[in-house]
N, C-alpha and C positions, 0 to 999 in steps of 0.2 A: 258429648251427650249421646250421639249415635253409637259410639264405641261402647259406652256403658250399657246402653240398651242391648246391643248385640251380645255382649258378654253375659248379661242377665238371662237373655233368651236362650243362649247356648246351655247355660246351667239348667234352665227350666226343661229344655229338651232331653238332657241326659238323666234328669230325675224323674222323668215321666209324670209331671204334674197333673193331677187330676182336675183341679178347678182353680180358676183365677177370677179375682174380682177387680174391676176397673172402676175406681171412684172418680168420676168425671166432674169435678167440682170447679168448673170454669164458667166464665161468662158465656152464656149460650149464643150470644150474638157475635162472638169472636170467631173469625175464620181467616185462613190465609191460603194462598195459592200453592198447590203442591206441583212443583215443576216436573216430577216423574210421571204423574197420572193426569196432569192438566185439568185439575178440578179444585174447587174451594173445599177445604177440609178444616176440621177442628183439631185441637191438640191431642185428641185420642186416636187419630187416624193411624199414625205410624204404629202404635202399640197394637191396635186391633188388627192391622195388616200383618204384622209380624206373628201374632198369635194365630191368626187364620192360616198363615203359611206353614206353621208348625203343627196344625190340627190340635191346638190346645183349647179346651172348653173354657169359656169365660162368661161372666155376667157383668153387666155394666149399669150404673145408675148415677144420678147426680146426688143421691141421698146415701150416706154411709150407714150400712145396717148396724144394729146394735150388737149383733153377734157375728163376728168374722171367723169363727172356728170351723165353719164349713169350707173355707178356702185355704188352699196351700200357698197362695201368693196373692198380694194386694198391690195394685198399681195406684198411686195417689197422684192425680193430675190436678194441680192447683192453679194453672194458668200459664201465661207466657209473659216474658219480660220484653219490654220495648224501650230502647234508649231514647227515642224521639219524643 
C-alpha cells in the first residue's frame, strides 16, 4: 500500500498537479496510532502528509462533490480493514 501511494505521489509531483481532492468517507471515530509521529491519526493522515511534503494543493471533505472536474486527482478513502 505504501509503495503504491509513493509511486502515485511521484507521478503527481512530476506532472505538477494543480489540485487534488481527498474524499475522506470513513468512520469519523476511527483512529489509529502513528508510530512515526506518536499521535492518533485517521486514514487520511498519510495522504495529507505526503501531499503537504510535495506542496500539492488539496481540498478534503467527507461529502463527495457532484462535480469533480475542478480536480486533477481524487483520493477515495473508504475505511480500513481489520481482521480481528
